[in-house]
N, C-alpha and C positions, 0 to 999 in steps of 0.2 A: 106859127107857120106850119101848114100841113104839107107833108111829103107823101105822095102816093106810092103804092106797091109797085115794085119793079122785080120781075122774075127773069132770070137768065139760065139757060141750059149750059151744060159743060160737056166735056168729052166722055165722061163716065155715063153709061147708059141709064137714062131716066132720072139722074140726079139734077136737081134744080136749086140754084141759089136765089134766095128771096131777100130783097130789101123791103122790110115790112112797112106798111103805112104807119106813119108816126107824126106826132105833133111836137114841135120844139117850142117850149114856153119857159123862158128864163125866169119868169116871176113865180109861176105855180108849179113848175116841174114838167118833165117830158112824159110822153105817153106813146107806147108802141102797141100795135093792134095786130092780132092774128084772126082774120075772119075765116072761120073754118070752111064755109061753103065756097069762098073765093080762092083761098090759098091752098087748101088741102084737098086731095082727091079721096079722102076718107074721113069718117067721123071718128075722132079719137075715142078709144076704149080704155086707155091707160095713160097715166102721166107719172113721170118720175124725174128726180133730180140727182145729179152726181155733184158732190162738193167735198171739200177738205181732202182733195187728192194729194197724197204725198209727192214730193219732188221726184221727177223721173218716172212716175207710174203712168200706166195707160189704162183706159177703159175701153170697152167694146171688144175689138179684135175678134169679131164674128160677123156672120151674115145671117139673115133670116130667110127662111123658105117662103113665108107668106106675109109677114108683117112689114108694113111701111112705117117710117118714122119721120118726124119733123123735129130738128134739133136747133135750139137757140141758146147761146151762152148769155144768160140774163145778167151776169155779173162777172167781172174779170175777163179773162180770155183763155181760150184753148184752141188747139189746132185739130181739125177733123180731116182725116184721110179717108177717101172713098176709092174703091177699086172694083171694077166689074169683071176682072179676069184678063182684060186686054188693056184697058186704060185706067190710069190712076191720077187723081187730083187731090190737092190739099187746100183747105180753106182755113184762114185765121178768123175765128169767130171772136171778135173783140168789141162788140157792141150789141145791145139787146134789140136792135132793129134788123139784125142779120140772121137769117135762118137757112137751113139746108134741108130739103126734102130728099129722103133716101128711100127708094122703092125696095121691094124684096130682091134677094140674090145680089146684093152689093156688100162686099166686105168693108167694114167700117171700123175705124180706130180713132179714138179721141186721146190726144197726148199734148205734151208741152203746156200743161195747166198752170195758170198763175195760182198763187196760194189762195186767192179769194174767188176762184172761178166757181160758178154755179151753172151747170149745164142742164137745161130743161129739155126733156124728151117727151113728145106726144106720140103715142103708138096706136096703130090701127087695130091692134088685137090685144087681148088680155095676155098675161104671161103664160107661155106654153113652152116648157123646156124642149119639147121635140121640134119646135120651130127653129131652133138655133143650130147653125153649123159653126163649130168652134175650132176646127182644124183647117188651116188655109189650103193644104193640098187636097183635102176632101172637097172644099169649096171649088177649087179649080177643076177638079174632076167632074163635079156636077155641072159646072158652066160648060165644059167641053162636051158633055154628053147631050146637051140640048141644042148644040149648033147644027 
């Protein structure tokens, strides 16, 4: 059975929740698809995974000045908190058909990882240390300055 892509906006500026196109096949196994041209407003330049996250640890806790990201928990589950300086939402990523598009200037934190979680991140840019904002108060100041 084929399930089509469903995209939902949320209260955090520019963040979108994607239920990816997927096929449920109980005989041969399931398939989830990310069509870059349809789902993503960028061509991925980098891909990385986080996994084996110790209990209670978080990943992320930063924003990017220019980089957009698309995150999918391909195995297990984790929670993704997104914050634009005014609005905050949290998603439970608990299936490989659920992804979140995070544009630049959104504070992002992945936490509450299951022991078997694998978080896939597709990034619009190569790794650039200067693109990161790692202090939340600095992030808030930059958000306020562009209002």
